[in-house]
N, C-alpha and C positions, 0 to 999 in steps of 0.2 A: 504494500500499500504505500502510496506517495505521501510524504509528510507535508503538512501545511507550509512549512518553509520553502519546500520545493515548488509547491503550487504557487505561492506568492512570487518566488523568483521567476518562474515561468511567465506569470501574468506581467511582472515589471519588464521583463525582457520583451515581450510582445508590445507593450506600451512604448518602449524605446524605439523599436523597429518602426512601428506606425508613426511616431513622431518624426523620425528621420526621413521616412518615406514622404510624409506630407510636406515636410520642409524641402526636401529635394524636388518634388513636384512644383511647389510654389516658386522655388528658384528658377527652374526650367521655364516656367510661364513668364516670370518677370524678366528673364534675360533674352527673350525672343527678339531677334533683329540685332542683338549685341554680339561681340566676339565670343566664341565658344571657350569652354573651360578645358583644362588639360584632359587628354583622353582617359587617364586613369580615374580621374574624379567623375567624369561622365559615366564610366562603367560602374563605379561604386554607386552612384545615384540611381542608376537603372536597376542595380541589383537590389537596393533597398526598396525601391518602388515595386519591383516583382515580388519580393518577400511580403511587403505590406499588403499587396493585392491578393496574394495567396492566402494570407491570414484572414483577410476580410471575407474572402469566399468561404473559407472554412467556418468562420463564426456564422455567416448567413446560412450555410447548410445546416449547422447545428441548431439554429433557431427556427428555420423554416421548413426544412425537409425531414430531418431525422426524427423530431418529436411525433410526427404523423405516420411514420413507416413502421408497419408490423411485418416482421420476418418470421416465417415458419420454416424451420429446418428439421428434417426427419433423419434420425440415425437409428440403424438397427444394430443391436449388439447380440451376436450369436452366443448363447450360453447353454452348454449341454445340461446343466443343472436345473434348468427351467424348461420343461417340456411343454408341448402345446402352444398356445398362443402367447405365453409369457405375460408380461404386463407393460403397460404404457405409463411413461413418466412425462409430464409436461413441466418444462422448465421455463419460468418467467424471470425477467431481469430488466433493470434499467427503465422502469415506466417513467420516472421523473414527473410525476403528476403535478399539475398546476391547478389553480382555482376553477378553471373551465376544462371540461373533458376534451381530450384530443382523440386518442385511440381507445380510451378506457371503456367506452360504451360498446365498442366492437369486439373487444378482447373476450368477454364471456362466451359469446356465441362461437368464436373460433375454438376456444378451449373445449366447449361442449362438443363440437364436431370432431375433435380428436380423441374422444372417449377415454380420458386418462384414468388410470387407477390411483395416480399419486400426483400431486401438484407441489412443485417446490419454487419458492421465490428466493432469488439470491441477491436482493439489495438494490438500493437506489430507488426508493419508492416515490418520494416527493421532492419537489424543487423548493417548496415553501410550506409553511403551516396551512395555507389556504389549499394546498393539494392533498392534505391528509384525508379529507372527507371524500374527495374523488377517488383516491387510491383505495380507501376502505370499502367503499361501495362496490367498486370494480372487484376487489378481492372476495367480498362476501358472495357475489354472484358466482365467481369462479370456483370458490371452495365448497359450495353447498354439497353435503353429502360425501365429500371425498377426503381422504387423509391429505392434509396440506400443511407444509412446513416452510419456514423462512429463516434466513440468516440476514444479519445486517450487512449492508454495503458501506463503503467509505462515506457516501453521502449522509447516511444515518449517523454514523460515528463522528463526523466532523461538523455537520451543519444542523441536522434535524433532532437533536437531543436523544439519540439512541433509539431504543425500541418503542417510544411513544407512538410513533407512526404506525406500528404493526397492531397496536391495541384495537380491538373491535373489527379486525379485518377478516377473521376467520382463519388466520394463519397461526400456527403453533410455532413460536420462536425457539430454535434449538439452543442458541446462546452457548455453544461449546459442549452441549450434552449430546450423547448418542441415544438413539431410539431403536426399538426393534419393531418391525412391521409385519403383519400377516397379510399379504396381497395374493388372494385367490389360493390360499393353502401353502403358499411359499413365504419363508421368513428370510 
């Protein structure tokens, strides 16, 4: 898990790159029609502007596209110890719920369609306290009648006050403890 100091150092580094990139763009606009700067300086300015633009695109993607994207990946694990159909585990993670639902209203139907025997949630439930209710409502619909477990992610540990977000969600927080499950006669 990345420490808070590393996160803050990364954020500060990004801010510096954006400041330099904006300054370089402003200088290029201001010197139109004037003599050019040395080639090395021109290349450095262009490099910072490309880095700044790349970072801006990444931030825009993380705010506009990623929060609305649901990805379902299926993985089959062959285990001779589990004859027959085996069992299905649905793994959910990184909902980062906000005060208004984005994908949370679609998730329960998707999970139901997968017919899971077990649901696990591995952290990063909400971006803010306003997202707690949205996350809990989604999880209550997902977990109804199914064994459902959760562990905290870095978001809960750093920003959201620990396991409070999981309370009332229908998820049983493992918090370092092991459990024994009986899924269709298999433990």
